[in-house]
GUGUMAR-112050 format. One line per field, with one value per residue: residue number from 1; residue in three letters; x, y, z of N, C-alpha, C in turn. Coordinates in pm, whole numbers, plus 32768, in hexadecimal, padded with zeros to 4 digits. Last residue first. Layout:
N
n	c(NUM,...)
res	c(ala,...)
n_X	c(X,...)
n_Y	c(Y,...)
n_Z	c(Z,...)
ca_X	c(X,...)
ca_Y	c(Y,...)
ca_Z	c(Z,...)
c_X	c(X,...)
c_Y	c(Y,...)
c_Z	c(Z,...)
This chain:
276
n	c(276,275,274,273,272,271,270,269,268,267,266,265,264,263,262,261,260,259,258,257,256,255,254,253,252,251,250,249,248,247,246,245,244,243,242,241,240,239,238,237,236,235,234,233,232,231,230,229,228,227,226,225,224,223,222,221,220,219,218,217,216,215,214,213,212,211,210,209,208,207,206,205,204,203,202,201,200,199,198,197,196,195,194,193,192,191,190,189,188,187,186,185,184,183,182,181,180,179,178,177,176,175,174,173,172,171,170,169,168,167,166,165,164,163,162,161,160,159,158,157,156,155,154,153,152,151,150,149,148,147,146,145,144,143,142,141,140,139,138,137,136,135,134,133,132,131,130,129,128,127,126,125,124,123,122,121,120,119,118,117,116,115,114,113,112,111,110,109,108,107,106,105,104,103,102,101,100,99,98,97,96,95,94,93,92,91,90,89,88,87,86,85,84,83,82,81,80,79,78,77,76,75,74,73,72,71,70,69,68,67,66,65,64,63,62,61,60,59,58,57,56,55,54,53,52,51,50,49,48,47,46,45,44,43,42,41,40,39,38,37,36,35,34,33,32,31,30,29,28,27,26,25,24,23,22,21,20,19,18,17,16,15,14,13,12,11,10,9,8,7,6,5,4,3,2,1)
res	c(gln,leu,gly,leu,gly,ser,tyr,arg,thr,val,leu,leu,gly,asp,lys,lys,leu,lys,gln,glu,leu,leu,trp,lys,val,pro,ala,glu,asp,ala,met,leu,asp,leu,gly,phe,trp,his,asp,gly,pro,met,leu,lys,leu,gly,val,asp,cys,gly,leu,glu,lys,met,arg,asp,his,met,arg,gln,ala,glu,arg,pro,asn,val,ile,thr,asp,ser,gln,gly,his,tyr,ile,arg,met,pro,ile,arg,leu,phe,asn,glu,cys,leu,asp,leu,pro,gln,asp,ala,arg,val,leu,phe,gln,lys,tyr,pro,his,leu,ser,gln,ile,gly,pro,ser,asn,met,leu,leu,pro,ser,asp,ala,arg,gly,ala,leu,val,ala,cys,ala,ala,trp,pro,asp,pro,tyr,his,gly,ala,leu,ser,tyr,val,gly,met,gly,gly,met,ser,tyr,gly,tyr,leu,tyr,val,arg,glu,glu,asp,ile,pro,tyr,leu,arg,lys,met,glu,arg,leu,val,asp,leu,val,asp,val,glu,gly,pro,gly,leu,phe,asp,ala,asn,ser,arg,gly,phe,pro,ile,ala,leu,phe,ala,gly,asn,arg,glu,phe,his,ala,asn,phe,asp,pro,met,pro,thr,trp,trp,his,his,lys,his,tyr,gly,pro,val,tyr,gly,his,leu,phe,leu,val,leu,pro,phe,arg,lys,ala,ala,his,ala,pro,asp,ala,leu,his,glu,lys,ala,ala,ser,pro,val,leu,ala,phe,tyr,pro,gln,pro,ser,gly,asp,leu,ala,ser,trp,tyr,ala,arg,glu,leu,tyr,ser,thr,gln,gly,ala,tyr,pro,asp,arg,gly,ala,ser,glu,ala,ser,met)
n_X	c(AB5D,AC82,ACC4,ADA9,AE25,AEDC,AFD2,B004,AF52,AF86,AED9,AEFB,AE35,AD8A,AD86,AE64,AE4F,AF49,B05A,B0B7,B102,B202,B295,B28A,B31A,B41D,B455,B489,B561,B56B,B59B,B6AA,B717,B6CA,B749,B84C,B88B,B928,B9EE,BA2E,B990,B8AB,B809,B6CB,B5F3,B49E,B39A,B294,B2DD,B331,B3CF,B4C7,B49B,B495,B59E,B62D,B5D5,B630,B744,B77B,B745,B810,B8FB,B91E,B8D1,B88C,B97A,BA1F,BA0C,BA71,B99C,B852,B736,B5E6,B4F2,B3A5,B29F,B14C,B0A3,B066,B11B,B155,B139,B22D,B2C8,B2EB,B3E5,B46C,B3F4,B35F,B27D,B282,B383,B370,B2C3,B359,B430,B3AC,B378,B480,B57A,B68F,B74F,B6E7,B713,B84F,B8E9,B8B7,B8C2,B76F,B678,B5C3,B5AE,B58D,B611,B608,B5CE,B5F0,B640,B505,B40A,B2C4,B1AF,B059,AF56,AED0,AE0D,AE5E,AF22,AF82,B080,B11A,B0F8,B176,B27B,B2D7,B2B1,B363,B454,B435,B42F,B538,B572,B446,B337,B1F7,B0D4,AF9F,AE7F,ADBE,ACC6,AC43,AC75,ABD6,AB6A,AB77,AB28,AB3B,AC3B,ACC5,AC71,ACE1,ADF3,AE03,ADDB,AEBF,AF7D,AF2F,AF6A,B081,B0A1,B043,B0EF,B1DD,B283,B34F,B320,B360,B228,B12E,B100,B0CF,B0AB,B07A,AFF1,AF9C,AEEF,AF48,AF92,B09A,B0E5,B0B4,B175,B269,B26F,B2C4,B3D9,B417,B3CB,B39B,B373,B3D2,B32E,B2FA,B299,B1D6,B213,B36D,B4B3,B5BE,B613,B573,B53C,B46A,B30B,B24B,B147,B050,AFB9,AEA1,ADEE,AC90,AB63,AA51,A964,A905,A872,A913,A96E,A8F4,A9B9,AA96,AABD,AB48,AC52,AD0C,ADE4,AE6D,AE82,AED1,AF93,AF98,B01E,AF8F,AF6F,AE77,ADEC,AD76,ACF0,AD74,AD07,AC85,AD01,AC8B,AD73,ADF3,AECC,AF6B,AF80,AFB4,AE9E,AD3E,AC04,AB0F,AB29,ABA5,AAE8,A9D5,A8D9,A862,A856,A950,A9E7,A991,A9F2,AB05)
n_Y	c(E9FB,EA3E,E97E,E8D1,E9C6,EA9E,EB97,ECA2,EDBA,EECC,EFB6,F0EC,F150,F0E5,F05A,EFD7,EF4D,EFBE,EF77,EF14,EE13,EE37,EE90,EDAC,ECFB,ED70,ED71,EC92,EB91,EA96,EAC7,EB00,EA01,E99E,EA43,E9FD,E93C,E9A6,EA6F,EBB7,ECF3,ED65,EE63,EEBF,EF8C,EFDD,F07B,F0D5,F122,F19F,F120,F131,F08B,EF96,EF8A,EF8A,EE9A,EDDD,EE12,EDCA,ECBA,EC6E,ECA6,EBD8,EA9A,E988,E910,E9B4,EADA,EBAB,EC4C,EBD4,ECAD,ED19,EE03,EE5A,EF0B,EF64,EF63,EFEE,EF84,EE88,EE59,EE90,EDA9,ECC7,EC8D,EC36,EB33,EA74,EA10,EA6A,EA3E,E933,E94D,E9F7,E951,E892,E92C,E96A,E88C,E91E,E9DB,EA9B,EA3C,E989,E8A6,E7F7,E7CA,E821,E851,E7EF,E8A4,E9F3,EAFC,EB48,EA87,EAED,EB25,EB6F,EC5F,ECBC,ED8E,EDF8,EDAF,ECF3,ECAE,ED06,EC91,EB80,EB81,EC07,EB6C,EA85,EADD,EB40,EA5C,E9AA,EA16,E9CB,E8B7,E88A,E981,E9BE,EAA9,EB1D,EBDD,EC2E,ECEA,EDB3,EDC1,ECEA,EC53,EB26,EA55,E90F,E86A,E900,E962,E870,E818,E8DC,E8A9,E7A7,E7E4,E877,E7AB,E6F8,E784,E76E,E65D,E633,E751,E79A,E779,E6CD,E5CE,E520,E501,E56B,E627,E637,E77A,E7F8,E915,E9C9,EAE3,EBB6,EC31,EC52,EB6A,EAAA,EAFD,EAD1,E9C1,E946,E979,E8DE,E7D6,E744,E5F1,E589,E4E0,E3EB,E2C0,E26C,E2C8,E32C,E3A9,E38B,E47A,E5A5,E6F6,E7A6,E80E,E924,E986,EA70,EB12,EBD0,EC87,EC66,ED06,ECE5,EC61,EB74,EAF1,EA29,E998,E956,E926,E9CB,EA9B,EA57,EA2F,EAD9,EADA,E9F4,E9AE,E897,E836,E71C,E667,E57D,E477,E3EF,E2C9,E2CC,E304,E3AA,E4AD,E4D3,E446,E461,E4CC,E4D6,E541,E558,E67C,E72D,E7E1,E7A7,E725,E745,E617,E538,E4AD,E53E,E460,E395,E2A4,E246,E2EF,E28A,E186,E1B6)
n_Z	c(3D8E,3CDC,3BAD,3B07,3A2A,3974,3988,3997,39F4,3A7C,3B2E,3BC9,3CE6,3E11,3EF8,3FD8,411A,41FF,42E1,43CE,439D,4328,4409,44AD,440C,440C,4533,45CA,4574,4513,440A,4410,4428,4334,427B,425D,41AA,40E3,41C3,4259,4291,418E,40E6,40B3,3FFD,3FBA,3F04,3E64,3D09,3C20,3B6A,3BE3,3CBE,3C39,3BDC,3CCD,3D49,3C8F,3C9E,3DA7,3DA2,3CF3,3D76,3E2E,3DA1,3E50,3EB1,3F39,3FEC,407D,40C7,40B3,40A7,4091,403A,404A,3FAE,3F80,3E5D,3D7D,3CC0,3C73,3B68,3AF9,3B27,3A98,3A41,3B21,3B53,3A57,39E0,38DC,3882,382D,3752,36AA,3672,35DE,34FB,34A0,3523,35D9,35FF,36A0,37A3,37B8,37A3,38E0,39EF,3A17,39B3,3A62,3B2C,3AB2,3B7E,3C84,3DAF,3F0A,4015,4084,4073,40C3,4067,409D,4064,3F5B,3E98,3D85,3CE1,3C6D,3BF9,3CB7,3D97,3D32,3CFC,3DFC,3E9C,3E20,3E69,3F75,3F67,3F2A,4013,40BD,40E3,4115,40DA,4186,41C9,421D,41B7,421A,4341,439C,4468,43C3,42F0,4205,420B,41F9,40FA,4053,4087,4020,3F11,3EDC,3F01,3E34,3D4E,3D5F,3D3A,3C37,3BCB,3CD3,3DAB,3D6C,3DC8,3EA4,3F2F,3EFC,3FC8,40D9,4175,429D,4339,445B,44E1,45F5,46EA,4727,47AC,46E0,462B,46A8,46DE,45F6,460E,46EC,4698,457E,4512,43DB,42D5,426F,426D,41C4,40C6,40D0,40A0,405A,3FDE,4006,3FCA,40BC,40DB,4112,41E3,41FA,4303,4354,4457,44AA,4522,4603,4618,451E,4462,43FD,44DE,45FC,46C1,46D5,4782,4861,47ED,4786,482D,47F6,4696,45F0,44EB,441E,430B,4226,412C,4063,3FDE,3E85,3D9A,3CED,3D0A,3DF4,3F1C,405D,415B,42AD,43BB,44E8,45B8,46D8,476D,47AF,4748,46CA,461C,45C2,4530,44A3,4425,4396,4410,43DE,4483,457D,4570,4565)
ca_X	c(AACC,AC40,ACB5,AD3A,AE18,AE52,AFB4,B03C,AF61,AF9F,AF04,AEF4,AEB2,AD97,AD2C,AE4A,AE39,AEBF,B027,B095,B083,B192,B282,B251,B28D,B3D2,B445,B3FD,B555,B55E,B515,B64B,B727,B69E,B6B9,B831,B842,B89C,B9DC,BA11,BA04,B8CC,B86F,B72E,B653,B51A,B3F3,B2C0,B2A7,B2EC,B340,B4B4,B4AE,B41D,B52F,B63E,B5C1,B5A1,B6FD,B792,B6F5,B785,B8D8,B8DD,B92A,B844,B911,BA58,B9BC,BACF,BA05,B8D6,B78F,B65C,B54B,B427,B2F7,B1CB,B0C5,B01E,B10E,B172,B0C7,B1C2,B2D2,B268,B385,B496,B3D9,B3DE,B292,B200,B361,B3C5,B29E,B2D5,B446,B3DE,B307,B426,B515,B61C,B778,B6E9,B68E,B7F5,B924,B898,B922,B7EE,B6E8,B5D1,B611,B555,B60A,B5CC,B609,B5A2,B694,B58B,B454,B350,B1FF,B0E9,AF6C,AF40,ADF2,ADF0,AF46,AF05,B010,B117,B0C6,B0EA,B229,B2D8,B26B,B2D3,B42E,B443,B3B5,B4D3,B5B7,B4D7,B375,B27D,B12C,B029,AEB2,AE40,AD1D,AC6E,AC63,AC49,AB42,AB9F,AB29,AAC0,ABCE,ACD7,AC51,AC4F,ADB8,AE17,AD79,AE3D,AF80,AF2B,AEDD,B041,B0D0,AFF3,B095,B1A4,B204,B366,B2E7,B3C4,B2B6,B15E,B123,B12F,B07F,B0EF,AFD7,B008,AEF0,AF3A,AF07,B059,B0F2,B069,B0E8,B24A,B252,B236,B38C,B432,B384,B3FC,B33F,B3F8,B349,B31E,B2FE,B1CB,B195,B2FF,B428,B57D,B603,B5BC,B554,B4D5,B388,B271,B1D7,B070,B034,AED2,AE49,AD1D,ABAF,AAD4,A964,A95B,A832,A8CD,A9C8,A8B4,A93E,AA9E,AA81,AABA,AC04,AC94,AD93,AE0E,AEAC,AE59,AF9A,AF54,B020,AFC6,AF7E,AEEF,ADF6,ADD4,ACAA,AD88,AD5C,AC31,AD1E,AC87,ACF7,ADF9,AE4A,AF7B,AF39,AFF4,AF23,ADAE,AC8A,AB22,AADB,ABF8,AB16,AA65,A908,A879,A7E0,A8DF,A9F5,A977,A962,AAC3)
ca_Y	c(EA0A,EA35,E9F7,E8B6,E939,EA80,EB08,EC5A,ED2A,EE9F,EF2B,F0A4,F139,F135,F02B,F04C,EF3B,EF9B,EF9C,EFA4,EE28,EE03,EEE7,EE2B,ECE0,ED61,EDEB,ECB8,EC20,EAA2,EA98,EB6E,EA61,E958,EA4E,EA6F,E910,E988,EA2A,EB28,EC9B,ED46,EDFC,EEBC,EF1E,EFF4,F009,F0E8,F0CE,F1EF,F123,F171,F11B,EFC8,EF88,EFF7,EF1C,EDE9,EE25,EE54,ED12,EC56,ECFB,EC54,EB0C,E9ED,E8BF,E974,EA6B,EB43,EC87,EBC6,EC4D,ED02,ED98,EE67,EE96,EF81,EF05,F015,F014,EEA9,EE36,EEF1,EE1B,ECDA,ECB3,ECB5,EBAA,EAAB,E9F2,EA66,EAC4,E957,E8F7,EA22,E9CF,E86C,E8F7,E9D3,E8A6,E8C6,E963,EAB9,EA2D,E9F8,E925,E80F,E783,E7FE,E88B,E7A6,E839,E96C,EAB1,EBA2,EA97,EAC1,EAD5,EB4F,EBF9,ECBB,ED14,EE10,EE36,ED07,EC95,ED41,ED02,EBA1,EB43,EC37,EBF6,EA80,EAA9,EB92,EAD9,E98F,EA1E,EA58,E8FC,E864,E932,E9AF,EA30,EB23,EB71,EC48,EC66,ED9E,EE33,ECE2,ECD9,EB67,EAE0,E96E,E833,E8B6,E9C2,E8C4,E7CB,E8CB,E92C,E7BB,E791,E8B9,E822,E6CE,E76D,E7F1,E69A,E601,E6E6,E7B2,E7BE,E75B,E5F0,E573,E4EE,E4F9,E654,E5D4,E713,E7CB,E899,E99E,EA59,EB9D,EC10,ECBD,EBEB,EAA6,EB04,EB57,EA1C,E93F,E9B4,E96E,E81A,E7A8,E668,E580,E55F,E453,E305,E242,E2F0,E2DE,E3C5,E31D,E3FF,E541,E673,E795,E7D1,E8C3,E977,E9EF,EB0A,EB4B,EC7B,EC5C,ECC1,ED1C,ECF1,EB9C,EB60,EA80,E9F2,E969,E8D7,E955,EABC,EA74,E9C5,EAC0,EB54,E9EF,E9F8,E8E1,E866,E799,E689,E601,E4AC,E441,E321,E2A1,E2BA,E31A,E48C,E4BA,E496,E40D,E4DD,E4AD,E52A,E529,E604,E708,E7A2,E7FC,E70F,E784,E690,E598,E472,E551,E4C5,E413,E2FA,E201,E2F8,E316,E19B,E177)
ca_Z	c(3D86,3D5D,3BFB,3B60,3A4D,3997,398E,3926,3A09,39F3,3B30,3B4A,3CA0,3D9A,3E90,3F84,408B,41DE,425C,43CA,43E1,42DB,4396,44DC,4428,438F,44E4,45BB,458F,45A4,442F,43FE,4496,43AC,428D,42B3,4221,40C2,4144,4255,42A1,4218,40DA,411F,3FF8,4004,3F17,3EEE,3D73,3C85,3B4E,3B60,3CD3,3C7C,3B7D,3C6D,3D89,3CAD,3C1F,3D7A,3DF7,3CCD,3D04,3E5B,3DA4,3E03,3E72,3EC2,3FB8,4050,4074,40EF,4064,40E5,400B,408B,3FAB,3FC1,3ECA,3DF6,3CCF,3CFF,3BBD,3AE4,3B83,3AD6,39DA,3AE6,3BA5,3A87,3A6D,391F,38B1,389F,37C2,36DC,36B9,3663,3549,34D0,34BD,35CC,35B6,3612,3769,37CF,3774,3853,399A,3A56,3969,39E3,3B3D,3ABB,3B00,3C22,3D29,3E96,3FBC,40B4,4027,40EF,4056,4099,4099,3FB7,3F28,3DD0,3D38,3CB2,3BB2,3C2E,3D9B,3D5B,3C90,3D83,3EBC,3E1E,3DDD,3F52,3F8E,3EC8,3FAC,40CA,40B1,414F,40AF,415F,41A1,425D,4199,418F,430B,435F,444D,442A,4378,4223,420E,426F,4172,4059,40A4,40B0,3F58,3ED0,3F56,3EBF,3D6E,3D67,3DB5,3CA7,3BA2,3C4F,3DBE,3D55,3D45,3E62,3F4E,3EAD,3F41,40A7,4116,4253,42EF,4402,44B2,4565,46CE,46DB,47F1,475D,4605,4672,474D,461A,45A0,46EF,4705,45AD,4555,4467,4318,4210,42BC,4250,4103,4098,40C4,40A3,3F8F,4054,3F8B,405C,4107,40AC,41D7,41BC,42B5,432E,43E4,44CD,44B9,45E2,4633,458E,44A7,439D,4496,4579,46BD,467F,4701,4873,482D,4735,4828,4867,470E,4615,4574,4440,4399,4243,41B3,4062,4052,3EED,3E03,3CDD,3C96,3D7F,3EA6,3FE6,410F,4221,437E,445E,458B,4659,476F,478D,477E,474C,4634,4609,45AF,44AD,4483,4352,4420,43A0,43F2,4559,457A,44F2)
c_X	c(AA99,ABAC,AC78,AD2A,AD9D,AE45,AF23,B005,AF91,AFBB,AF11,AF28,AE9E,AE1D,AD32,ADF8,AE1C,AEAD,AF95,B054,B05A,B10D,B20B,B235,B248,B33C,B3FB,B3E8,B4C5,B551,B4FF,B5BE,B6C1,B6AD,B685,B79D,B82A,B84A,B947,B9FB,B9DA,B948,B8AA,B78B,B6B5,B571,B46D,B316,B2DD,B2AE,B2F1,B420,B495,B425,B4B0,B5CC,B5C7,B583,B667,B745,B701,B727,B847,B8B8,B8E1,B895,B8B8,B9F2,B9FB,BA87,BA63,B942,B817,B6B3,B5C5,B479,B379,B21F,B14A,B03D,B0C4,B15A,B0DF,B14C,B265,B260,B2F9,B433,B3FB,B3C7,B30B,B20E,B2DA,B39A,B2EF,B2AE,B3C4,B403,B335,B3B1,B4B3,B5C6,B703,B713,B68E,B774,B8CB,B8DC,B900,B843,B76F,B647,B622,B5C3,B5CC,B5B6,B5BE,B5E9,B647,B5D0,B4E0,B395,B28B,B130,AFFF,AF50,AE58,ADEE,AEDA,AF1E,AF89,B0A3,B0BF,B0AD,B195,B275,B265,B280,B398,B421,B3BB,B44F,B553,B50C,B40B,B2C1,B1B8,B06D,AF39,AE6D,ADA7,ACC2,AC9A,AC22,ABB9,AB75,AB3C,AAB7,AB48,AC65,AC5C,AC26,AD20,ADDF,AD87,ADD0,AEF9,AF2B,AECF,AFAF,B093,B020,B042,B148,B1CA,B2E9,B2F7,B39A,B30C,B1F6,B15A,B15D,B0F1,B0C3,B052,AFDA,AF69,AF38,AEEB,AFC8,B0A3,B06E,B08E,B1B4,B232,B211,B2F7,B3E3,B39B,B3B9,B3B0,B3C8,B36C,B33A,B337,B236,B18D,B285,B3C9,B4ED,B5B5,B5A8,B5A6,B4DF,B3F0,B2FE,B1F6,B106,B041,AF52,AE78,AD74,AC44,AB16,A9E6,A95D,A884,A891,A981,A908,A8F9,AA1B,AA76,AA72,AB6E,AC31,AD10,ADB5,AE41,AE78,AF20,AF6F,AFDA,AFC6,AFAA,AEFD,AE7B,ADCB,AD03,AD46,AD64,AC84,ACC3,AC9C,ACFF,AD73,AE60,AEF2,AF69,AFBE,AF4D,AE2D,ACEB,ABAD,AAF3,ABAD,AB6E,AA96,A9A1,A8A5,A7F0,A860,A97D,A97F,A93D,AA2C)
c_Y	c(EA53,EA4D,E9DC,E92D,E923,E9EB,EAF6,EBCC,ECE6,EE09,EEFB,F016,F0E3,F116,F080,F01E,EFBF,EF9C,EF71,EFCD,EEBA,EE2A,EEB9,EE88,ED60,ED49,EDD7,ED2B,EC4B,EB33,EA9B,EB44,EAD2,E9B2,EA08,EA76,E982,E96A,EA0E,EAF3,EC09,ECEF,EDE4,EE46,EF2C,EF78,F035,F06F,F0F9,F19D,F177,F181,F168,F05D,EFBE,EFFD,EF8D,EE71,EE31,EE71,EDA3,ECAC,ECE7,ECB3,EB8A,EA6E,E917,E91C,EA34,EAC9,EC1E,EBFB,EC4B,EC99,ED92,EDEA,EEB7,EF01,EF2E,EFB9,F03E,EF3D,EE50,EED7,EE83,ED59,ECCB,ECE7,EC2E,EB2C,EA39,EA4F,EAC9,E9DD,E91A,E9D1,EA01,E8E9,E8CE,E99F,E90E,E8EC,E904,EA41,EA46,E9EA,E99E,E891,E78E,E7AB,E86A,E7DA,E7E3,E906,EA28,EB59,EAFF,EADB,EA9D,EAF7,EBEB,EC45,ED28,ED89,EE5B,ED99,ECCE,ED27,ED2A,EC16,EB6F,EBFE,EC31,EB0C,EAA8,EB5F,EB32,EA0A,EA05,EA6E,E991,E8AB,E90C,E953,EA34,EAA1,EB89,EBC9,EC7B,ED0D,EE24,ED5A,ECDC,EBF0,EB33,E9FC,E89B,E88F,E97E,E929,E821,E881,E921,E843,E79F,E869,E869,E746,E745,E7E2,E723,E63B,E6B6,E73D,E7EE,E7B0,E684,E59A,E551,E4EA,E5E7,E5F9,E6B4,E75C,E878,E91F,EA42,EB08,EBFA,EC9E,EC59,EB2D,EAFD,EB66,EAA9,E9A6,E9B6,E9B7,E8B1,E7FB,E6C1,E5FE,E544,E4DA,E375,E280,E2D0,E2F9,E361,E338,E392,E4BB,E61C,E708,E7C7,E891,E906,E9EA,EA7D,EB5A,EBEB,EC52,ECCA,ECC6,ED32,EC34,EB8E,EAFB,EA54,E9CB,E8DF,E90A,EA42,EA91,E9E2,EA61,EB3F,EA6B,E9F3,E92A,E8BE,E7BA,E70F,E612,E53E,E487,E36C,E2FD,E28D,E2C6,E3F6,E494,E46F,E466,E47D,E4CA,E4F5,E502,E5DA,E680,E77E,E7A8,E77C,E775,E6C4,E618,E4CF,E516,E4CC,E483,E381,E255,E2BA,E328,E22A,E18D)
c_Z	c(3E01,3D4D,3C84,3BBF,3AA0,39AF,39B5,391C,398B,39FA,3AA1,3B5A,3C25,3D58,3E12,3F0C,4046,4148,424E,4347,43E9,431B,4342,4467,4456,43A5,4460,4558,4570,45D1,44C6,4424,448A,4426,4309,42D6,4284,413F,412E,41CB,4299,4221,4164,4108,406C,3FFF,3F67,3F12,3DFC,3CF4,3BB1,3B40,3C51,3C97,3BBD,3C09,3D23,3CEA,3C35,3CFA,3DCA,3D21,3CDA,3DEA,3DD4,3E10,3E1B,3E7B,3F38,401A,403A,4092,40AB,40A1,4066,406A,3FF3,3FCE,3F07,3E6B,3D4D,3D1D,3C51,3B42,3B71,3B29,3A12,3A7D,3B63,3AD5,3AA8,39B5,38F9,38D9,383F,3757,36F6,36B4,35D5,3523,34F3,3555,359B,35BE,36D2,3780,378B,3826,3905,39F6,39A7,3992,3AC0,3AD3,3B18,3B9E,3CD8,3E13,3F44,404C,4062,40AE,408E,408E,4097,3FE2,3F88,3E67,3D9D,3D12,3BEB,3BDF,3D0F,3D5F,3CB6,3D1A,3E40,3E40,3DCD,3EC0,3F74,3EE6,3F3E,405C,40B6,4123,40E6,412D,415E,4247,41D7,4165,427D,4327,441C,4405,43E6,42B7,422D,427B,41F0,40D9,40AF,40DA,3FEF,3F17,3F52,3F1D,3E01,3D8D,3DCC,3D2D,3C19,3C2C,3D39,3D69,3D24,3DD5,3F02,3EB8,3EE7,401B,40F1,41F4,429B,43BC,4457,4549,463B,46B5,47AC,47A4,4680,465C,471C,4683,45C3,4683,4708,461A,4589,44AD,43A9,4253,4266,42A9,4198,40EF,4082,40C9,3FD6,400F,3FE9,4026,4096,40CA,4175,41A7,427E,42DC,43D0,4450,44D9,4577,4609,459C,4520,43E1,4439,4528,4636,4670,46A4,47F0,4830,4778,47DB,4869,477B,4697,458C,44D2,43AC,42DA,41B6,40E9,404F,3F66,3E74,3D49,3C7F,3D05,3E33,3F6C,4098,41DF,42F1,4429,4501,462E,46E2,4796,4751,4786,46C1,462B,4601,4531,4481,43AE,43DD,43A6,43AD,44C2,4556,44F8)
């Protein structure tokens, strides 16, 4: 408390897995996030703005869990965290307003956590990545589609191609044209043009009954049609295959091999709160 009162970071210089928070400008509320600070960054933490070395950052977007709330919203996964410690990479896990599909205030929360991580730590802006599972997989699509500029690469596990607003409906064509426009502004399948310079790897369980594997195939096919760098791997298992895959270092290794591409055509469909 004394450090906060003096405007200092109480976690300054600390490595390991931390739960942090920031004050949201949307409603003046504290919003939590977890951060893993790798020990490889220890000697570079004294002054992030002038650190001699910069480090990659992966933002992980969590899945939908009905019982999530601000005080208990994530269970640490030591095997997953170990990937980042071994590879000298930062990890940040935004709360994203719980089960908000990482849209609206949930989307702003991810962008705010990105700003916080860059403010507090020596982050390499050419090596910032999105990685998401289930609801978070769809969040990767929508966030990268709305704001393509920051991401060097993305990994999606069990993400939806269609808006969840269309569940149990006859389809988007049954909606009033204005509502179709609103849905398409966030629907992953309608944002694929903005992935032209973002390498994307999609993973999906072959027996998934919650998000049909056809949704992954449709995203892959649409991106391929546009000329995106995309790969699809259908894996044994149901919707929960992602928990096993998160214990596998391969997706993280692939992400960390990518660097930001600053060329290519960006066709932004959505204009909201931009990155400053």
